[in-house]
C-alpha positions as CSV (number, residue, x, y, z in Angstrom):
1,M,92.9,-45.6,-93.4
2,K,96.7,-45.5,-94.8
3,L,96.8,-43.9,-98.0
4,S,98.3,-46.2,-100.7
5,P,101.7,-44.1,-102.2
6,L,99.7,-43.1,-105.2
7,Q,97.0,-41.7,-103.4
8,A,99.2,-40.0,-101.2
9,L,100.6,-38.4,-103.9
10,R,98.1,-37.2,-105.2
11,L,96.4,-35.7,-102.2
12,A,100.0,-33.8,-102.1
13,M,99.6,-32.4,-105.4
14,Q,95.5,-31.3,-104.5
15,M,96.9,-30.0,-101.3
16,R,100.4,-28.5,-101.7
17,W,100.1,-27.1,-98.3
18,K,99.9,-30.3,-96.7
19,A,102.7,-31.5,-98.6
20,W,104.8,-28.8,-97.2
21,N,104.0,-29.7,-93.6
22,E,104.7,-32.9,-94.2
23,L,108.6,-32.0,-95.3
24,E,108.6,-29.6,-92.7
25,R,107.4,-32.3,-90.2
26,L,110.5,-34.8,-91.6
27,A,112.7,-32.2,-90.9
28,L,112.2,-31.6,-87.3
29,T,111.7,-35.0,-86.6
30,P,115.3,-35.3,-85.2
31,L,115.0,-32.4,-83.3
32,A,111.3,-33.0,-82.1
33,W,113.4,-36.8,-80.8
34,A,116.4,-35.4,-79.1
35,M,113.7,-32.7,-77.3
36,W,111.9,-35.6,-75.9
37,R,114.3,-37.7,-75.0
38,T,116.4,-35.0,-73.0
39,N,113.8,-33.8,-71.2
40,G,112.8,-37.0,-69.8
41,V,109.8,-37.5,-71.5
42,T,108.2,-40.9,-72.4
43,I,106.2,-41.1,-75.6
44,A,105.3,-43.7,-77.2
45,K,105.3,-44.8,-81.3
46,G,103.3,-42.7,-83.9
47,W,104.0,-39.2,-83.1
48,A,104.0,-36.3,-85.4
49,C,105.2,-32.6,-84.4
50,Y,104.6,-30.1,-87.0
51,G,106.8,-27.1,-85.9
52,L,108.2,-27.7,-82.2
53,P,106.6,-27.5,-79.3
54,I,107.2,-26.0,-76.1
55,L,108.3,-28.1,-73.8
56,Q,109.0,-26.4,-69.7
57,K,109.6,-30.0,-67.8
58,H,110.4,-29.9,-64.4
59,T,113.3,-32.6,-63.9
60,Q,111.5,-34.6,-61.3
61,S,108.4,-34.2,-62.8
62,T,106.2,-37.2,-64.8
63,L,105.6,-36.6,-68.8
64,M,104.0,-39.5,-70.8
65,I,102.8,-39.3,-73.7
66,G,100.6,-42.6,-75.8
67,E,100.6,-43.6,-79.2
68,N,100.1,-41.4,-82.6
69,A,100.0,-38.2,-80.7
70,N,100.2,-35.0,-82.8
71,F,101.3,-31.6,-81.9
72,R,100.5,-28.7,-84.3
73,S,102.7,-25.8,-83.1
74,T,103.3,-23.9,-86.5
75,V,100.2,-21.3,-88.1
76,R,100.2,-23.3,-91.8
77,S,99.7,-26.6,-89.9
78,N,96.0,-26.1,-89.1
79,P,93.6,-23.8,-91.2
80,L,92.6,-22.6,-87.7
81,G,96.3,-21.2,-87.4
82,A,97.9,-21.9,-83.9
83,N,98.7,-18.3,-82.3
84,H,101.7,-20.0,-80.4
85,P,103.4,-23.6,-80.5
86,C,101.6,-26.2,-78.1
87,V,103.2,-25.6,-74.8
88,L,103.7,-28.7,-72.5
89,S,104.7,-27.6,-69.0
90,T,105.0,-29.7,-65.6
91,R,105.9,-26.9,-62.8
92,T,106.6,-28.7,-60.1
93,P,108.2,-32.1,-59.2
94,H,105.3,-34.0,-58.2
95,A,103.6,-32.9,-61.6
96,T,102.3,-35.8,-63.3
97,L,100.9,-35.5,-66.9
98,I,99.8,-38.6,-68.5
99,I,98.4,-38.3,-72.0
100,G,96.8,-41.4,-73.7
101,D,96.8,-42.6,-77.4
102,G,96.0,-40.5,-80.8
103,F,95.8,-37.4,-78.8
104,G,95.9,-34.0,-81.1
105,M,96.5,-30.3,-80.6
106,T,96.7,-27.3,-82.5
107,G,98.7,-24.5,-80.4
108,G,97.4,-23.8,-76.9
109,S,98.2,-25.2,-73.4
110,I,98.6,-27.9,-71.1
111,V,99.9,-26.7,-67.6
112,C,100.5,-29.1,-64.8
113,E,101.3,-28.7,-61.1
114,E,99.4,-31.3,-59.5
115,R,98.0,-34.0,-62.0
116,V,96.7,-34.1,-65.8
117,T,95.3,-37.0,-66.8
118,I,93.9,-37.4,-70.9
119,G,92.2,-40.4,-72.2
120,H,92.5,-42.0,-75.7
121,H,91.6,-40.4,-79.0
122,V,91.3,-36.9,-77.2
123,T,91.4,-33.6,-79.6
124,M,92.2,-30.2,-78.5
125,G,90.7,-27.4,-80.8
126,A,93.2,-24.5,-82.1
127,N,94.7,-22.0,-79.4
128,S,92.6,-24.1,-76.2
129,I,94.0,-24.3,-72.8
130,I,94.2,-27.1,-69.9
131,T,95.3,-26.3,-66.4
132,D,95.4,-27.6,-62.8
133,T,96.5,-24.4,-61.5
134,D,95.1,-20.6,-60.9
135,F,98.8,-20.0,-61.3
136,H,98.6,-16.7,-58.8
137,P,96.9,-16.9,-55.1
138,L,93.4,-14.6,-55.5
139,D,94.2,-12.9,-51.8
140,P,96.4,-10.2,-52.4
141,D,98.0,-10.2,-49.7
142,Q,99.0,-14.0,-50.3
143,R,99.8,-12.8,-53.8
144,R,102.4,-10.4,-52.4
145,D,104.2,-13.2,-50.2
146,S,103.9,-16.5,-52.4
147,P,102.9,-15.0,-55.6
148,Q,103.1,-18.5,-57.4
149,E,101.4,-20.6,-54.8
150,G,98.1,-20.7,-56.2
151,A,95.4,-23.2,-55.7
152,T,95.8,-26.4,-57.5
153,K,93.1,-29.4,-58.1
154,P,93.5,-32.5,-60.7
155,V,92.1,-32.2,-64.0
156,V,90.9,-35.6,-65.4
157,I,90.0,-35.9,-69.2
158,E,88.6,-39.1,-70.7
159,D,88.1,-41.0,-73.8
160,D,86.7,-39.7,-76.9
161,V,86.7,-36.3,-75.7
162,F,86.7,-33.4,-78.0
163,I,87.6,-29.9,-77.0
164,G,86.5,-27.0,-79.7
165,M,88.9,-23.8,-80.1
166,N,90.0,-21.2,-77.5
167,A,88.1,-23.5,-74.9
168,L,89.4,-22.9,-71.4
169,I,89.7,-25.8,-68.7
170,L,90.1,-25.4,-65.6
171,K,91.6,-27.2,-62.1
172,G,89.8,-29.4,-60.6
173,V,87.4,-30.4,-64.2
174,R,86.3,-33.8,-65.1
175,L,85.1,-34.1,-69.0
176,G,83.2,-37.1,-69.2
177,K,83.8,-39.8,-72.1
178,G,82.7,-38.4,-75.2
179,C,81.6,-35.3,-74.3
180,V,82.1,-31.9,-76.5
181,V,82.9,-28.8,-75.1
182,G,82.1,-25.6,-77.3
183,A,84.3,-23.3,-78.8
184,G,85.3,-20.7,-76.5
185,S,83.9,-22.2,-73.6
186,V,85.5,-21.8,-69.9
187,V,84.5,-24.7,-68.4
188,T,84.5,-24.7,-64.5
189,R,82.8,-27.6,-63.4
190,D,82.2,-31.4,-64.2
191,V,81.0,-32.1,-67.5
192,P,78.7,-35.8,-67.7
193,P,79.5,-38.3,-70.1
194,Y,78.2,-37.8,-74.1
195,Q,76.9,-34.0,-73.3
196,V,77.4,-30.9,-75.2
197,V,78.5,-28.2,-73.3
198,G,79.5,-24.2,-74.0
199,G,79.4,-20.7,-72.8
200,N,81.2,-18.8,-69.9
201,P,81.1,-20.4,-67.6
202,A,80.1,-23.7,-69.5
203,R,76.9,-25.1,-68.9
204,I,74.8,-28.5,-70.6
205,I,73.4,-27.2,-74.0
206,K,72.1,-31.0,-75.0
207,A,72.6,-34.4,-75.0
208,L,75.2,-36.0,-77.6
209,S,73.1,-38.9,-78.2
210,E,71.1,-41.5,-76.5
211,R,74.4,-43.1,-74.7
212,A,74.4,-39.9,-72.4
213,V,71.5,-41.9,-70.8
214,S,72.4,-45.3,-71.3
215,E,75.5,-45.1,-70.2
216,R,74.9,-43.0,-66.9
């Protein structure tokens, strides 16, 4: 719901930290716009950056972001507190990171060496991580010879997924539509639609609603 100017002013007086956040966002918007543009990021309208994200984009990679994305990179921009700015990293020439409309994240990282696809209206809780790579090989001999050649496998996150704070989504995982990942979870396998998972490794806790059954 869009606020009227009077409602926005009243809210700013009641929650003064939010007013400060908005002032900082407005001041940094030209720098954020320049960051997207000079790095070849395709980003749709309506985005907001509370503090500057860390962008590590290979010049030949693809990074596309949909409408109304929200990146919170400062400690005071979210009461849960970002441990560090949001990190978006595409590390290889063929890396493809696609983010849908209505995306939001606070701190944390998305690391892509092969492909990470995020649907519409996905929320990443504070300091969570999504990665499609192991970064380093498991075998010690291979790690000495080729330390950066860890295994990779695409990650898919469908629409309306909520990822709780401090969660870790590992390579090859598919998060089904509308599922919820509990705070602090380590997700190593696919999650069906409309399920709640939690733990390390994450396991199904319950169905979110009857839709979990009806939409299978």
